[in-house]
C-alpha positions in Angstrom: 137.1 -49.9 -44.5 134.3 -51.3 -46.6 131.0 -49.3 -46.5 128.9 -51.8 -48.4 127.7 -53.5 -45.1 126.3 -50.2 -43.8 124.6 -49.6 -47.1 123.1 -53.1 -47.2 121.8 -52.9 -43.6 120.3 -49.4 -44.2 118.7 -50.5 -47.5 117.0 -53.4 -45.7 115.5 -51.1 -43.1 114.3 -48.6 -45.6 112.7 -51.2 -48.0 111.0 -52.9 -45.1 109.3 -49.6 -44.3 107.5 -49.8 -47.7 105.8 -53.2 -47.0 102.1 -53.1 -47.4 101.7 -55.6 -44.6 104.1 -57.0 -42.0 105.3 -60.6 -42.0 104.5 -62.7 -38.9 106.7 -62.0 -35.9 107.4 -65.7 -35.3 108.6 -66.2 -38.8 111.0 -63.2 -38.6 112.4 -64.4 -35.2 113.0 -67.8 -36.7 115.0 -66.3 -39.5 117.3 -64.3 -37.2 119.6 -67.1 -36.1 120.4 -68.3 -39.7 120.8 -64.7 -40.8 123.4 -64.1 -38.1 125.3 -67.1 -39.3 125.1 -66.0 -43.0 126.6 -62.6 -42.0 129.9 -64.2 -41.2 130.1 -66.0 -44.5 131.6 -63.6 -47.1 129.5 -64.6 -50.2 126.2 -64.0 -48.3 127.2 -61.2 -46.0 125.6 -58.3 -47.9 122.2 -59.9 -48.6 122.1 -61.3 -45.1 122.8 -57.8 -43.6 120.0 -56.4 -45.8 117.6 -59.1 -44.6 118.7 -58.4 -41.0 117.9 -54.7 -41.4 114.5 -55.6 -42.8 113.9 -58.0 -39.9 115.0 -55.3 -37.4 112.4 -52.9 -38.8 109.6 -55.5 -38.9 110.3 -56.6 -35.3 110.3 -53.1 -33.9 107.1 -52.3 -35.8 105.5 -55.4 -34.4 106.6 -54.6 -30.8 105.3 -51.0 -31.2 101.9 -52.1 -32.6 101.5 -54.7 -29.9 102.2 -52.2 -27.2 99.5 -49.7 -28.5 96.2 -49.3 -26.7 93.6 -51.6 -28.4 90.8 -50.1 -30.4 88.3 -52.3 -28.7 89.0 -50.4 -25.5 88.5 -46.9 -27.0 87.0 -44.5 -24.5 87.8 -46.4 -21.3 88.6 -44.3 -18.3 91.5 -45.3 -16.0 93.3 -43.8 -13.0 97.0 -43.8 -14.0 100.1 -42.7 -12.0 103.3 -41.7 -13.8 105.7 -39.0 -14.8 105.4 -36.0 -17.2 108.1 -36.3 -19.9 109.2 -34.1 -22.7 108.2 -30.5 -23.1 104.5 -29.6 -22.4 103.0 -27.8 -25.4 100.0 -25.5 -25.4 97.3 -26.1 -28.0 94.9 -23.3 -27.6 93.5 -23.7 -24.0 94.6 -27.3 -23.8 98.0 -28.5 -22.7 99.5 -31.4 -24.6 102.2 -33.5 -22.9 103.8 -36.9 -22.9 103.2 -39.2 -20.0 105.2 -42.2 -18.8 102.8 -44.4 -16.8 103.9 -46.7 -14.0 103.5 -50.4 -15.0 101.6 -52.7 -12.7 100.5 -56.4 -12.6 96.9 -55.4 -13.2 97.5 -53.2 -16.3 100.3 -52.9 -18.9 100.3 -49.3 -20.2 101.9 -48.2 -23.5 105.4 -46.9 -23.0 104.5 -43.4 -24.2 101.0 -41.8 -23.8 100.2 -38.5 -25.3 97.7 -36.6 -23.2 95.7 -33.4 -23.5 94.4 -31.5 -20.5 91.9 -28.7 -21.0 92.8 -25.9 -18.7 94.9 -27.8 -16.3 94.6 -26.7 -12.6 98.3 -26.7 -12.0 101.7 -25.9 -13.5 103.0 -29.0 -15.3 106.8 -29.6 -15.5 108.8 -32.4 -16.9 109.7 -34.8 -14.1 106.6 -34.2 -12.1 104.6 -37.2 -10.8 100.8 -37.1 -11.2 97.9 -39.3 -10.6 95.5 -38.7 -13.5 92.0 -39.8 -14.5 92.3 -40.3 -18.2 90.2 -41.4 -21.1 92.3 -43.4 -23.5 92.1 -44.2 -27.2 94.5 -45.8 -29.7 97.0 -43.6 -31.6 95.1 -42.5 -34.7 94.5 -39.6 -37.0 92.6 -38.3 -39.9 93.4 -39.7 -43.3 93.1 -37.5 -46.4 94.7 -38.0 -49.8 97.9 -35.9 -49.8 97.2 -34.7 -46.2 99.3 -35.1 -43.1 99.4 -38.8 -42.0 99.1 -38.5 -38.2 98.9 -42.2 -37.7 102.3 -42.7 -39.4 103.7 -39.8 -37.3 102.6 -41.3 -34.0 104.0 -44.7 -35.0 107.4 -43.1 -35.8 107.3 -41.2 -32.5 106.4 -44.5 -30.7 103.2 -43.0 -29.2 101.2 -46.0 -27.9 98.0 -44.2 -26.8 96.2 -40.9 -26.9 94.1 -39.6 -24.1 92.2 -36.7 -22.5 92.7 -35.9 -18.8 89.5 -35.6 -16.8 91.1 -34.8 -13.4 94.5 -35.1 -11.7 96.4 -34.8 -8.5 100.1 -33.9 -8.1 102.0 -36.6 -6.3 105.6 -35.3 -6.4 107.2 -32.1 -7.6 109.9 -32.0 -10.2 113.0 -31.7 -8.1 115.1 -34.6 -9.2 117.4 -35.4 -12.2 114.4 -36.8 -14.2 113.3 -34.2 -16.7 116.1 -31.8 -15.7 117.0 -30.9 -19.3 113.4 -30.4 -20.4 112.7 -28.3 -17.3 115.5 -26.1 -18.4 114.0 -25.9 -21.9 110.7 -25.0 -20.4 112.2 -22.3 -18.3 114.1 -20.7 -21.2 111.0 -20.9 -23.4 108.9 -19.1 -20.7 111.5 -16.4 -20.2 111.8 -15.7 -23.9 108.0 -15.5 -24.2 107.8 -13.1 -21.3 110.6 -10.8 -22.4 109.5 -10.5 -26.1 107.0 -7.9 -27.2 105.9 -9.4 -30.5 104.0 -12.7 -30.4 105.2 -13.9 -33.8 108.8 -13.0 -33.0 108.6 -14.6 -29.6 107.2 -17.8 -30.9 109.9 -18.0 -33.6 112.6 -17.4 -31.0 111.3 -20.2 -28.9 111.2 -22.5 -31.9 114.8 -21.6 -33.0 116.3 -21.8 -29.5 114.6 -24.7 -27.7 112.5 -26.3 -30.5 109.2 -25.2 -28.8 106.9 -24.6 -31.8 103.6 -24.6 -29.8 103.4 -20.8 -29.9 103.4 -20.5 -33.7 100.1 -19.3 -35.1 98.5 -20.4 -38.4 99.5 -17.3 -40.4 103.2 -17.6 -39.4 103.3 -21.3 -40.3 101.6 -20.6 -43.6 104.1 -17.8 -44.3 107.1 -20.0 -43.7 105.5 -22.8 -45.8 104.8 -20.6 -48.7 108.3 -19.1 -48.8 110.0 -22.5 -48.3 111.7 -21.4 -45.1 110.0 -23.8 -42.7 113.3 -25.8 -42.5 114.8 -22.9 -40.5 112.7 -24.0 -37.5 114.2 -27.4 -37.5 117.3 -27.1 -35.3 119.6 -28.9 -37.7 123.2 -29.0 -38.9 123.3 -25.3 -39.5 122.5 -24.5 -35.9 124.5 -27.3 -34.4 127.5 -26.6 -36.6 127.5 -22.9 -35.6 127.4 -23.8 -31.9 130.2 -26.3 -32.4 132.4 -23.9 -34.3 131.9 -21.1 -31.8 132.7 -23.4 -28.9 135.8 -24.7 -30.7 137.0 -21.2 -31.5 136.4 -19.6 -28.1 137.4 -22.7 -26.1 140.6 -23.2 -28.1 141.6 -19.6 -27.3 140.6 -19.5 -23.6 141.6 -23.0 -22.6 144.8 -23.3 -24.7 147.0 -23.1 -21.5 145.7 -26.6 -20.6 147.8 -28.0 -23.4 150.9 -27.0 -21.4 149.8 -29.3 -18.5 149.2 -32.4 -20.6 151.6 -32.9 -23.5 149.2 -35.4 -25.4 146.5 -32.7 -25.5 147.1 -30.4 -28.4 145.0 -27.4 -29.3 143.1 -29.1 -32.1 142.1 -32.1 -29.9 140.9 -29.7 -27.3 138.8 -27.7 -29.8 137.2 -30.9 -31.2 136.3 -32.1 -27.7 134.7 -28.7 -26.8 132.9 -28.7 -30.2 131.4 -32.1 -29.5 130.4 -31.2 -26.0 128.8 -28.0 -27.1 127.0 -29.7 -30.0 125.6 -32.4 -27.7 124.5 -29.8 -25.1 122.7 -27.8 -27.8 121.1 -31.0 -29.2 119.7 -31.8 -25.8 118.4 -28.3 -25.5 116.6 -28.8 -28.8 115.0 -32.0 -27.6 117.4 -34.3 -29.4 115.4 -34.1 -32.6 116.4 -36.2 -35.6 118.3 -33.4 -37.4 120.3 -32.7 -34.3 121.0 -36.4 -33.9 122.3 -36.6 -37.4 124.5 -33.5 -37.0 126.0 -34.7 -33.7 126.6 -38.2 -35.1 128.4 -36.7 -38.2 130.4 -34.4 -36.0 131.5 -37.3 -33.8 132.4 -39.5 -36.8 134.5 -36.7 -38.3 136.2 -36.0 -34.9 136.8 -39.7 -34.3 138.4 -40.1 -37.7 140.6 -37.1 -37.1 141.7 -38.3 -33.6 142.5 -41.7 -35.1 144.3 -40.1 -38.0 142.1 -41.7 -40.5 140.9 -40.2 -43.7 137.1 -40.0 -44.0 135.0 -38.9 -47.0 131.9 -36.8 -46.3 129.6 -39.4 -48.0 131.0 -42.1 -45.7 130.4 -39.9 -42.6 126.8 -39.3 -43.8 126.2 -43.1 -44.4 127.6 -44.0 -41.0 125.3 -41.5 -39.3 122.4 -42.8 -41.5 123.0 -46.4 -40.4 123.5 -45.4 -36.8 120.1 -43.7 -36.7 118.4 -46.7 -38.3 120.1 -49.0 -35.8 119.0 -47.0 -32.8 115.5 -46.1 -34.1 114.5 -48.4 -37.1 111.1 -46.7 -37.3 112.6 -43.3 -38.1 112.1 -43.8 -41.9 108.4 -43.3 -41.3 109.1 -39.7 -40.4 109.3 -37.2 -43.3 111.8 -35.1 -41.3 114.2 -38.1 -41.4 114.4 -37.9 -45.2 114.5 -34.1 -45.4 117.4 -34.0 -42.9 119.6 -36.6 -44.7 118.6 -35.6 -48.2 119.6 -32.0 -47.7 123.1 -33.0 -46.5 123.4 -35.6 -49.3 122.6 -33.0 -51.9 125.3 -30.6 -50.6 127.9 -33.4 -50.4 127.0 -34.5 -53.9 127.2 -31.0 -55.4 130.3 -29.7 -53.6 132.5 -32.7 -52.7 133.5 -33.1 -56.4 134.6 -29.5 -56.7 137.4 -27.5 -55.2 137.7 -23.7 -55.3 140.7 -21.6 -54.8 138.7 -18.4 -54.6 138.6 -16.6 -51.2 137.1 -13.4 -49.8 133.6 -12.0 -49.4 132.7 -12.4 -53.1 133.6 -16.1 -53.0 131.5 -16.5 -49.8 128.5 -14.9 -51.4 128.9 -16.9 -54.6 129.1 -20.1 -52.5 126.0 -19.1 -50.6 124.1 -18.5 -53.8 125.3 -21.9 -55.2 124.3 -23.7 -52.0 120.8 -22.3 -52.2 120.4 -23.2 -55.8 121.6 -26.7 -55.1 119.3 -27.1 -52.1 116.4 -25.7 -54.1 116.9 -28.1 -57.0 117.8 -31.1 -54.8 114.8 -30.9 -52.6 112.4 -30.0 -55.4 111.1 -33.5 -55.4 110.1 -33.4 -51.8 108.5 -29.9 -51.9 106.4 -30.7 -55.0 105.7 -34.4 -54.4 105.3 -34.5 -50.6 104.3 -30.9 -49.6 102.2 -30.4 -52.8 103.6 -27.0 -53.8 106.2 -25.3 -55.8 107.4 -22.1 -54.3 108.8 -19.7 -56.9 110.0 -17.4 -54.2 111.9 -20.0 -52.2 115.3 -19.0 -53.6 115.1 -15.3 -52.9 113.5 -16.0 -49.5 116.3 -18.4 -48.4 119.1 -16.2 -49.8 118.2 -13.6 -47.2 116.7 -15.8 -44.5 119.6 -18.2 -44.0 122.3 -15.6 -43.6 120.0 -13.5 -41.4 119.2 -16.4 -39.2 122.7 -17.8 -39.1 124.7 -14.6 -38.7 122.3 -12.4 -36.7 119.3 -14.0 -35.2 120.8 -17.3 -34.0 124.0 -15.9 -32.4 121.9 -13.3 -30.6 119.6 -16.1 -29.3 122.6 -18.2 -28.2 124.0 -15.3 -26.2 120.6 -14.6 -24.7 120.2 -18.3 -23.7 123.7 -18.2 -22.0 122.8 -15.0 -20.1 119.4 -16.4 -19.0 121.1 -19.6 -17.8 123.5 -17.7 -15.5 120.8 -15.3 -14.4 122.1 -12.1 -16.1 120.2 -9.5 -18.0 119.5 -10.7 -21.6 117.0 -8.2 -22.8 119.5 -6.5 -25.1 120.3 -9.9 -26.8 116.7 -10.8 -27.1 115.9 -7.4 -28.5 118.6 -7.8 -31.1 117.2 -11.2 -32.2 113.6 -9.8 -32.2 114.7 -7.0 -34.5 116.2 -9.5 -36.9 113.0 -11.5 -36.9 110.9 -8.4 -37.6 113.0 -7.7 -40.7 112.8 -11.3 -41.8 109.0 -11.5 -41.4 108.5 -8.3 -43.3 110.7 -9.5 -46.1 108.9 -12.8 -46.4 105.4 -11.1 -46.3 106.6 -8.8 -49.1 107.6 -11.8 -51.2 104.2 -13.5 -50.8 102.5 -10.5 -52.3 103.7 -11.4 -55.8 101.1 -13.1 -57.9 101.8 -16.8 -58.7 104.4 -16.9 -56.0 103.2 -20.3 -54.9 101.8 -23.0 -57.2 99.8 -25.8 -55.7 100.5 -29.3 -57.0 98.7 -32.6 -56.4 100.8 -35.1 -54.4 102.9 -37.5 -56.4 103.5 -41.2 -55.7 106.5 -42.5 -53.9 108.1 -43.8 -57.0 107.7 -40.4 -58.7 109.3 -38.6 -55.8 112.3 -41.1 -55.7 112.8 -40.8 -59.4 112.6 -37.0 -59.2 115.2 -36.9 -56.5 117.5 -39.1 -58.6 116.8 -36.6 -61.5 117.8 -33.7 -59.2 121.1 -35.4 -58.3 121.7 -36.1 -62.0 121.3 -32.4 -62.8 123.7 -31.5 -60.0 126.4 -33.9 -61.1 129.8 -32.5 -62.0 130.7 -31.3 -65.4 131.3 -34.1 -67.8 128.6 -36.3 -66.4 126.8 -37.9 -69.3 123.4 -36.4 -70.3 122.8 -34.2 -67.2 119.8 -32.7 -68.9 118.0 -36.1 -68.7 117.4 -35.3 -65.0 114.7 -32.9 -66.1 112.8 -35.9 -67.5 112.7 -37.5 -64.1 111.7 -34.3 -62.3 108.8 -33.5 -64.7 106.3 -36.0 -63.2 106.3 -34.2 -59.8 106.2 -30.7 -61.3 103.3 -31.7 -63.6 101.8 -34.8 -62.0 99.0 -36.6 -63.6 95.7 -35.2 -62.4 92.4 -37.1 -62.1 90.6 -37.6 -65.4 88.6 -34.5 -66.3 84.9 -34.8 -65.6 82.8 -35.6 -68.6 79.4 -34.0 -69.3 76.9 -35.8 -67.1 79.5 -36.9 -64.5 79.5 -35.8 -60.9 82.3 -36.3 -58.4 81.8 -35.9 -54.6 84.7 -35.9 -52.2 84.1 -36.1 -48.4 87.1 -35.0 -46.5 88.1 -36.7 -43.3 87.9 -33.9 -40.8 86.8 -35.7 -37.6 83.4 -35.0 -36.3 82.9 -32.1 -38.8 82.3 -32.0 -42.5 83.5 -30.5 -45.7 82.2 -31.9 -49.1 83.8 -30.9 -52.4 81.4 -31.5 -55.3 82.4 -31.1 -59.0 80.9 -31.2 -62.4 82.4 -30.7 -65.8 81.9 -26.9 -65.4 82.5 -25.9 -61.7 83.4 -27.0 -58.2 81.5 -26.3 -55.0 82.5 -26.7 -51.4 79.7 -27.6 -49.0 80.9 -26.6 -45.5 84.5 -25.9 -44.5 85.2 -28.3 -41.6 86.6 -27.4 -38.1 88.8 -24.4 -37.2 88.8 -21.0 -35.7 87.4 -19.2 -38.7 90.6 -17.2 -39.2 93.0 -19.6 -40.9 93.8 -22.2 -38.2 92.1 -25.1 -39.8 92.5 -28.3 -41.8 90.7 -27.4 -45.1 93.2 -24.7 -46.0 96.0 -27.3 -46.4 93.9 -29.9 -48.2 91.8 -27.9 -50.7 94.4 -26.3 -53.0 96.2 -29.6 -53.8 92.8 -31.4 -54.1 91.6 -28.8 -56.7 94.9 -28.9 -58.5 94.6 -32.7 -58.7 91.1 -32.4 -60.2 92.3 -30.1 -63.0 90.3 -27.2 -61.5 91.3 -23.6 -61.8 89.8 -22.9 -58.4 86.7 -22.9 -56.3 83.5 -21.5 -57.9 80.9 -21.7 -55.1 80.7 -22.1 -51.3 77.8 -23.2 -49.3 78.0 -22.8 -45.5 75.2 -25.0 -44.1 75.2 -23.3 -40.6 77.4 -21.0 -38.5 78.9 -23.7 -36.3 82.6 -24.3 -35.9 82.3 -27.9 -37.2 80.9 -26.5 -40.5 82.3 -23.0 -40.8 85.7 -23.3 -38.9 87.7 -23.3 -42.1 86.0 -20.2 -43.5 89.1 -18.0 -43.1 91.0 -20.2 -45.6 88.4 -20.3 -48.4 86.4 -17.1 -48.1 88.6 -15.0 -50.5 88.7 -17.8 -53.1 85.0 -17.4 -53.9 83.2 -14.3 -55.0 80.4 -12.9 -53.0 77.9 -14.0 -55.6 79.0 -17.6 -55.3 78.6 -17.8 -51.5 75.5 -19.2 -49.8 74.5 -19.5 -46.1 71.4 -19.5 -43.9 71.7 -15.8 -43.3 72.6 -12.8 -45.5 75.8 -12.2 -43.5 77.8 -14.3 -46.0 76.8 -13.9 -49.6 73.3 -15.0 -50.6 70.7 -16.8 -48.4 70.1 -20.4 -49.3 66.3 -20.2 -49.6 64.2 -23.1 -50.5 63.5 -23.3 -54.3 66.5 -21.3 -55.3 69.4 -22.9 -57.1 71.4 -23.0 -60.3 72.4 -25.3 -63.1 75.9 -26.6 -63.7 76.3 -28.6 -66.9 73.8 -31.4 -66.8 73.2 -31.1 -63.0 70.6 -29.0 -61.1 71.6 -27.7 -57.7 68.6 -26.7 -55.6 68.1 -25.7 -52.0 65.2 -27.5 -50.2 65.5 -25.7 -46.8 65.2 -23.2 -45.1 62.1 -21.6 -46.4 61.7 -17.8 -46.6 60.5 -16.0 -43.5 61.6 -18.7 -41.1 63.3 -17.5 -37.8 66.7 -18.7 -36.8 66.2 -22.3 -35.7 69.8 -23.1 -34.9 71.0 -26.3 -36.5 67.5 -26.7 -38.0 68.2 -23.7 -40.2 70.9 -25.6 -42.1 71.1 -25.3 -45.9 69.7 -28.5 -47.4 71.1 -28.9 -50.9 70.0 -31.5 -53.4 71.9 -32.2 -56.6 70.3 -34.1 -59.5 71.6 -35.1 -62.9 72.2 -37.9 -65.3 74.4 -39.8 -62.9 71.9 -39.7 -60.0 71.1 -37.5 -57.1 73.0 -36.4 -53.9 71.4 -34.9 -50.8 73.4 -32.8 -48.3 71.2 -32.0 -45.3 73.5 -30.2 -43.0 72.5 -30.8 -39.3 68.7 -30.9 -39.5 66.8 -33.2 -37.2 63.6 -35.4 -37.6 61.3 -32.4 -37.3 62.6 -30.7 -40.4 63.0 -34.0 -42.1 59.2 -34.6 -41.7 58.5 -31.2 -43.2 60.7 -31.9 -46.2 59.0 -35.3 -46.8 55.6 -33.5 -47.0 56.9 -30.8 -49.3 56.1 -30.9 -53.0 59.8 -31.2 -54.0 61.3 -34.7 -54.0 64.0 -35.7 -51.6 65.0 -39.0 -53.3 68.7 -39.4 -53.8 71.2 -42.2 -54.5 73.8 -40.7 -52.1 72.9 -39.2 -48.7 75.2 -37.5 -46.2 73.9 -38.3 -42.8 72.9 -35.3 -40.7 75.3 -34.1 -37.9 77.7 -37.0 -38.1 75.0 -39.6 -37.6 73.3 -38.0 -34.5 70.2 -39.9 -33.4 68.0 -36.9 -33.6 68.3 -37.0 -37.4 68.2 -39.6 -40.1 64.8 -40.9 -39.0 63.3 -44.1 -40.4 60.7 -42.0 -42.3 63.5 -39.9 -43.8 65.5 -42.9 -45.0 62.3 -44.4 -46.5 61.6 -41.2 -48.4 65.1 -40.5 -49.6 65.7 -44.2 -50.5 69.5 -43.9 -50.7 71.7 -46.6 -52.0 74.6 -45.3 -50.0 74.9 -43.2 -46.8 78.0 -41.3 -46.0 79.0 -40.3 -42.4 81.6 -37.7 -41.6 82.7 -38.5 -38.0 85.9 -38.9 -35.9 87.3 -42.4 -35.3 86.7 -41.9 -31.6 83.8 -39.5 -31.4 83.3 -38.2 -27.9 79.5 -38.3 -28.3 79.5 -41.8 -29.6 78.4 -40.9 -33.2 77.2 -42.5 -35.4 74.6 -43.4 -32.7 73.6 -47.1 -32.5 70.0 -46.1 -33.1 71.0 -44.5 -36.4 73.0 -47.5 -37.5 70.0 -49.7 -36.6 67.7 -47.6 -38.8 70.2 -47.9 -41.7 70.3 -51.6 -41.3 66.5 -52.0 -41.1 66.1 -50.0 -44.3 69.0 -51.9 -46.0 71.0 -48.8 -46.6 74.8 -49.4 -47.1 77.0 -46.9 -45.4 80.6 -45.8 -45.3 82.3 -43.5 -42.7 85.4 -41.4 -42.6 86.0 -42.8 -39.1 86.9 -46.2 -40.6 88.0 -45.5 -44.1 89.3 -41.9 -44.2 88.3 -39.5 -46.9 85.7 -40.8 -49.3 85.2 -40.1 -53.0 82.0 -41.0 -54.9 81.7 -41.1 -58.7 78.4 -40.7 -60.4 78.2 -41.5 -64.1 75.2 -41.8 -66.4 74.1 -45.4 -66.8 76.5 -46.7 -64.2 76.2 -47.6 -60.5 77.9 -45.1 -58.2 81.4 -46.0 -57.3 83.1 -45.1 -54.1 86.8 -45.0 -53.2 88.5 -44.4 -49.8 91.8 -43.1 -48.6 92.3 -46.2 -46.4 91.3 -48.6 -49.2 93.9 -47.0 -51.5 96.6 -47.1 -48.8 99.5 -49.4 -49.4 101.1 -49.1 -46.0 100.6 -51.5 -43.1 99.7 -48.8 -40.5 96.7 -47.6 -42.5 95.8 -50.6 -44.7 92.2 -51.9 -44.3 91.1 -54.4 -46.9 87.4 -53.9 -45.9 87.5 -50.3 -47.1 86.7 -49.6 -50.7 89.7 -49.1 -52.9 90.4 -47.3 -56.1 89.0 -50.1 -58.4 86.5 -51.8 -56.1 82.8 -51.5 -56.8 81.4 -53.8 -54.0 80.7 -50.8 -51.8 77.1 -51.7 -51.2 78.1 -54.2 -48.6 77.5 -52.7 -45.2 80.6 -52.7 -43.0 
């Protein structure tokens, strides 16, 4: 059998996912009929299949984008009836769940709506029918350089709308076949949570058994990320293969008498059938995630080849599974997990399919395990460094213990526990055994992270660099005799030591406004130091956004670390990320309105960094706590111009600062409190005279910020503005003798789901035009 057609089709789908913009749907449909004809002509078969794969992706992308809730209707409230699907997931005190709305002649709803319900009044189960009052918005997310692209994730998951539930009424209970599997997953998850003493261990058991990761807290996620063991939570080929092997072994022993009743049924065929049935059942229990789909497909391909008495190479089985996934879900290349799942298996096949070993016994098994970990570590180095922006030096020792511990102890105990729970028998002893194994694993991982320089942050690399690094990894892992294997190091080097931003020159200032929704965090750098003004949203103890963005951002700016921290006010939108950055700055470099955190930011105090003067304008000494009006107002002035960061002050404090002896003029102004109408008064804008106003606000702010009155004042004073809501994270460059230049994450994007030509890009300077 020729495998070139599968490769051609798959290549077309993958390459289409890289398009900066989608061709017109009509033009693609018009090409389909000629392409089908060219497929049957041998000379043009392969290119026609490639174009057909590209057309298949483009059409599915168009259909999905057209079905999404339009941005012009953001914030509309509707009464919707439908069914709860998937597994409901707790996010703090809010329940997140997928909803399949009933279609009607009056309104066409997206096929999949992702809803959040704050403290729901009832118990939600998959298969229940509810009538809900929901506030809808299009699928969207924050956009930061190197950060998680939620917009891409929602597109890959085919989520057509997001929404918040205002009220609801149960219409029908979940007592039918709809949602039966997910109700079983929910029941098992709740039993595990109730029967486990440790919160961390219980959350990990739920993730490993039924793919319910909602209970994982921020420290546990960070521990797994730092040690390179996050892949263990993805129920993949390791888990599915173990279940299949166990079912084949036990079923072959217990059901072997059936072969006497039917002559055409031999023991091997019986074992293969039971293995496939068990693997499919476990995949359903895990929510039929992409890694489980790949594992089941490969198992079915191998079993089919055996039953048909056909030889099948491992690489061909992987390619067939790859093409099957793309045919069923052509948007799957947009998901990072898709590439990690197939890349890991491809690396193992490439490294071991060439070699044969006659060694047996425990020593050979341990040697094989060590080699497999080395192979995976080198093979996925490009993804870890280029996509996840880190190089974990403790990944190998962590996985050498974690994989056998999970595969031979924790997972078998969990499988036994699940079987006992399903048939309503006591399972506390099996759960206790799994919990003990997880306690040992967590202790070991925590011990590893205690070593200095265990994790090295790296700025994200481009797609081309990641692809070339993966090729370099495969080149290194090639069999003996492969020409110039050391040349693979040259291809890997760009992701290990990526090109950082140009070092700041004396007299230059760089300001980076993160996209953190209706919160703010501003990173300001000079040639000598870096300062973080506010930390964005979070719980103050590590569950935040800034902790995952700041290390790679500083590494990309050639900075050794953070030098100063200014906390404008003790509000969760400004200080929520404090837990992730507090230890990175000495107490002498911390400033806040009160003395509880470092030094108070009193008016008149400041410091000099290179050619720039940092000075606080507010609050004055002796003032009582005025809430948001006690915000630290910081002004930065130097050869490239001035920047004013006012926190969340309103017009009253603004008028006091206007009358103060110190100047408030600045070329760049961050609007107070995400553009709230109580601040950024006309008198303030006249006094500051900014050339550019920056607004840190969510794309669908629930309070309607920036307020129309604020935008009118900006327009009347002829102040240009840019917002994170529209363009994502913003970077402003101030250089002596040059006009300030602004870049945006959306303007730099080369992908159709985030591309916006009206946002300033990396080389544009026409940012003074108001959006």
